[in-house]
C-alpha positions in Angstrom: 58.7 31.1 92.6 61.5 32.2 90.3 62.2 28.7 89.3 58.6 28.1 88.6 58.4 31.2 86.4 61.5 30.2 84.5 60.1 26.7 84.0 56.9 28.2 82.6 58.8 30.6 80.3 61.0 27.8 79.1 58.0 25.6 78.4 56.3 28.4 76.4 59.5 29.1 74.4 59.8 25.4 73.7 56.2 25.1 72.6 56.3 28.2 70.4 57.9 26.5 67.4 55.5 23.6 67.7 52.5 26.1 67.8 54.0 28.0 64.9 54.3 24.8 62.9 50.8 23.8 63.7 49.5 27.3 62.9 51.4 27.5 59.6 50.1 24.0 58.6 46.6 25.0 59.3 46.7 28.3 57.3 48.5 26.5 54.3 45.9 23.8 54.3 43.1 26.2 54.5 44.6 28.3 51.7 45.1 25.1 49.6 41.5 24.1 50.1 40.3 27.7 49.2 42.4 27.6 46.1 40.9 24.2 45.1 37.5 25.4 45.9 38.1 28.5 43.7 39.4 26.2 40.8 36.3 24.0 41.3 34.0 27.1 41.0 35.9 28.3 37.9 35.5 24.9 36.4 31.8 24.9 37.2 31.4 28.4 35.6 33.2 27.3 32.5 31.1 24.1 32.3 28.0 26.1 32.7 29.0 28.5 30.0 29.8 25.6 27.7 26.4 24.0 28.5 24.7 27.4 27.9 26.4 27.7 24.5 25.5 24.1 23.5 21.9 24.8 24.7 21.7 27.9 22.5 23.1 26.0 19.6 20.7 23.1 20.2 17.7 25.5 20.4 18.8 27.2 17.1 19.1 23.8 15.5 15.8 22.7 16.8 14.2 26.0 15.8 15.7 25.9 12.3 14.9 22.2 12.1 11.2 22.7 13.0 11.1 25.6 10.5 12.6 23.3 7.9 10.1 20.5 8.8 7.3 23.0 8.5 8.6 24.1 5.1 8.9 20.5 3.9 5.4 19.7 5.2 4.0 22.8 3.5 5.7 21.9 0.2 4.6 18.3 0.5 1.0 19.4 1.2 1.1 21.8 -1.8 2.4 19.0 -4.0 -0.3 16.6 -2.8 -3.0 19.3 -3.4 -1.7 19.9 -6.9 -1.6 16.1 -7.5 -5.2 15.6 -6.3 -6.3 18.6 -8.2 -4.7 17.2 -11.4 -6.6 14.0 -10.8 -9.9 15.9 -11.3 -8.8 17.1 -14.7 -9.1 14.5 -17.5 -6.2 14.6 -19.9 -6.2 15.0 -23.6 -5.6 11.3 -24.1 -9.0 10.7 -22.5 -11.0 13.6 -24.0 -9.6 13.0 -27.5 -10.0 9.2 -27.4 -11.7 7.6 -30.4 -13.7 5.5 -28.0 -15.6 8.6 -26.9 -16.8 9.2 -30.5 -17.7 5.5 -30.9 -19.9 5.6 -27.8 -21.8 8.7 -29.0 -22.2 7.4 -32.5 -23.5 4.0 -31.2 -26.0 5.8 -29.0 -27.4 7.7 -32.0 -27.7 4.5 -34.0 -29.4 2.7 -31.1 -32.0 5.4 -31.1 -32.5 5.1 -34.8 -32.9 1.3 -34.5 -36.0 1.8 -32.4 -37.2 5.1 -33.9 -39.6 3.7 -36.5 -42.7 1.9 -35.3 -42.8 -1.8 -36.0 -46.0 -2.7 -37.9 -47.2 -6.3 -38.3 -46.8 -7.2 -34.6 -49.4 -8.4 -32.2 -50.3 -6.3 -29.2 -48.2 -8.5 -26.9 -45.2 -8.3 -29.2 -45.5 -4.5 -29.3 -45.5 -4.5 -25.5 -42.5 -6.7 -25.4 -40.6 -4.6 -27.9 -41.4 -1.4 -25.9 -40.2 -3.0 -22.7 -36.9 -4.0 -24.4 -36.4 -0.5 -25.8 -37.1 1.1 -22.4 -34.6 -1.0 -20.5 -32.0 -0.7 -23.3 -32.2 3.1 -23.4 -32.0 3.2 -19.6 -28.8 1.3 -19.7 -27.5 3.5 -22.4 -28.3 6.6 -20.3 -26.3 5.1 -17.4 -23.3 4.7 -19.7 -23.6 8.2 -21.0 -23.9 9.6 -17.5 -20.8 7.8 -16.5 -19.0 9.0 -19.6 -20.0 12.6 -18.9 -18.6 12.3 -15.3 -15.4 10.7 -16.7 -14.8 13.6 -19.1 -16.0 16.4 -16.8 -13.5 18.3 -14.7 -13.8 18.3 -11.0 -16.0 15.2 -10.8 -13.8 12.2 -10.2 -10.3 11.9 -8.8 -8.6 9.5 -11.2 -5.4 9.2 -13.1 -5.7 9.2 -16.9 -4.8 5.5 -17.0 -7.7 4.8 -14.6 -10.0 7.0 -16.8 -9.0 5.1 -19.9 -9.7 1.8 -18.3 -13.2 3.0 -17.3 -13.7 4.5 -20.7 -12.8 1.1 -22.3 -15.4 -0.6 -20.1 -18.1 1.9 -21.1 -17.0 1.4 -24.8 -17.4 -2.3 -24.5 -20.8 -2.1 -22.8 -22.1 0.3 -25.3 -20.8 -1.9 -28.2 -22.8 -4.8 -26.7 -26.0 -2.7 -26.6 -25.4 -1.4 -30.1 -24.9 -4.9 -31.5 -27.9 -6.2 -29.6 -30.1 -3.3 -30.8 -29.1 -3.9 -34.4 -29.7 -7.7 -34.1 -33.0 -7.2 -32.3 -34.4 -4.6 -34.7 -33.3 -6.7 -37.7 -35.0 -9.7 -36.3 -38.2 -7.8 -35.8 -38.1 -6.3 -39.3 -37.4 -9.7 -40.8 -40.3 -11.1 -38.8 -42.7 -8.3 -39.9 -41.4 -8.5 -43.5 -42.0 -12.3 -43.5 -45.5 -11.8 -42.1 -46.2 -9.1 -44.7 -45.0 -11.4 -47.4 -47.1 -14.3 -46.1 -50.1 -11.9 -46.0 -49.5 -10.8 -49.6 -49.2 -14.4 -50.8 -52.3 -15.3 -49.0 -54.2 -12.4 -50.5 -52.8 -13.3 -53.9 -53.9 -16.9 -53.6 -57.3 -15.8 -52.3 -57.8 -13.4 -55.2 -56.9 -16.2 -57.6 -59.2 -18.8 -56.2 -62.0 -16.3 -55.7 -61.8 -15.1 -59.4 -64.9 -16.4 -61.2 
């Protein structure tokens, strides 16, 4: 029995350093793992804080950027509104153009060309002259209405160059009507004058031959 107890004691004493080594290795390993885990968590916390800081900076940039975009869009919209508003206002180069005065003067002279009644015409000729006068004055009224819209504020959205081009077209159209009305009325007056002269000559000859 004694020998067995001694043997067991000797075996336990012999195993103690081995167990101690095994136990010290296990604790050291666990401590190392815990330390690594702690460093990992610290790194995660630092990374999260860095990400949070970048996120805040990004949000501020985005907020300020959107605000800047809104300001730019507002300024651009105001500029566009001012531009389109200016297009409705004819400039002095349009209003003070000599072509405007020409158009108005020609309209007055066209009216004067047809103001007197043409005597010495047949009924059909009178009807024809009246029809020409009606259509001519209607076309003149169309030109004058366009001219009024061109010179009036808030009617058309056009640049001054575009208005001047339109004004030049009205000017050319009215000039054609003016020249036609003068030529047409002159031809009628010449015709009636010739007829009157022929009538006078006929009456003169008749009076001569009928004199006893």
